[in-house]
C-alpha positions, 0 to 999 in steps of 0.5 A: 464447784462440787460435782455429784458422785457418779451413779454406779448403775445399780438400782436397789430393789425394795425388800420384802418388808417394804413390798408388804408395807406398800400393799393396798391392804384394804384391797387385799382384805376384800379379795382374801375371802374369794381367794380362800374360797377358790383354794378351798373349793378348787385346789384342795379337792384337786390336790386330794384327788392327785394324792389319793390317785397315788394310793390304794385308798379304800372307803371302808378301810382306815389304812392305805398305802402309797402305790405310785402309778399302779392305779394308772397302770391298772386303769389303762389296762381295763377295757371297761375304762376305755369303753367308758372313755370312747362313750364319753368322746362320742357323747361329747362330740355328737352333743356339741355338733347337735347343740351348735348346729341347732343353736346356730340355725335358731340364732340365724332365724331369730336374727331375722325375726322382727316381731315377737322375737323376745317371746320366741327367745324366751320360749326357746331358752326354757330348757336351759332354765330348768335344773338338771334334776327336773329335766332328768326326772321329767324325761324319765317320766315322759319315756316310761314304758307303762304310763309315759307320754311318748311310748303311749303316743307312738303306740296310738299313732301306729308307729309301734305295736305296743309300749316300747321301753326306749330307755331299756332298748340297747339300740335306742337308749344312747340316741334318746339321751343324746337327743335330750342333751341336745335339746337341753344345751341348744339354748346356750349356743342360741343366745350367745350366737344371737348376741354375736350376730347383733355385733356384725357391722351392717356396713360390711354386709351392705358393701358385700352386697354391692360387690355382688357377694352371694348369701353364702359368701356374705355368711362365710367371709363377713358374718362367720369371721365376726362370730367365730371367736364366740363360737370357739369359746362356747365350744371350749366351755361346752366340751368341758361341761358335756364331757364332765356331765354326770347328773343328766345321764345318771338320772335318766339311765344310771349309765345303763342298760349295762354300760351303754351310757356309762361315761367316765364321770359315771365310771368314776362314781361307780368305782369310788362309791360302788366299789369303794376304791377311792384311789382308783376313782381319783386316778380316773378323774385325773386322766379326765382332767388331763384329757380336757386340759389338752383339748382346751389348749388345742381349741384355745390355739385356734381361738387365739389364731382367729383373734390375731387374724381379726386384728 
């Protein structure tokens, strides 16, 4: 009786050609357009920004030289850059606090409304439905110090002696545009938090009531535990969006008066298109990208820990 040869214990791995022939080429063809689009719209601009940040590229000069990290060194010594960075952090932090707080309160209120809740949701989401260009020009018209509704209303009710130029007042301009941004971004928090509130198990809330838990304790230990991951993801997304926000601020104030509302995106725009220093502007955007990646990684660590605790 013949015995089969003993196995050598080695497994022959398929070659590259065999892997290619085993691919689902129909699926590849369907996915390829989206992959090409992502590469064209994301990786190519990112690669270009990294490359130009290492050069002294100028938009009005054909030739440029490789300067290494000189742009970053000069940037980190520029007080205007650090002032714009500080304004960006202040703008983002206060916007998130206002949007999250107001959005949470509205979501909690709508969760308790039984009649006409759909109507209220529709009305409250209106700001988010408008494009930023309409929001910007609309508020610029409303706040105009000659024919704007707000300055005229403040004068008519006696709160001011005359027509006030809120967008030209150094003490007021930042807080005015901050309020506009909070008003604009609140509906996103409201809708998503309201959806998360609908998923909180009613039996757990009832059990907490039976156990004698107060309203605050039910909120802290039941409601908040179920919706904090959603809130965390919203904070990550809005941090990136608000920190990168350019259109709303630029349309309303242009970064002024002076540089009181100049954030990093506006600073990069002025450097690149105003001063034509594309290399320096690219370095600004790279520092912005690195900062946001670090912030996102830190926030995702908290979110992942919350998700592990909920399992």
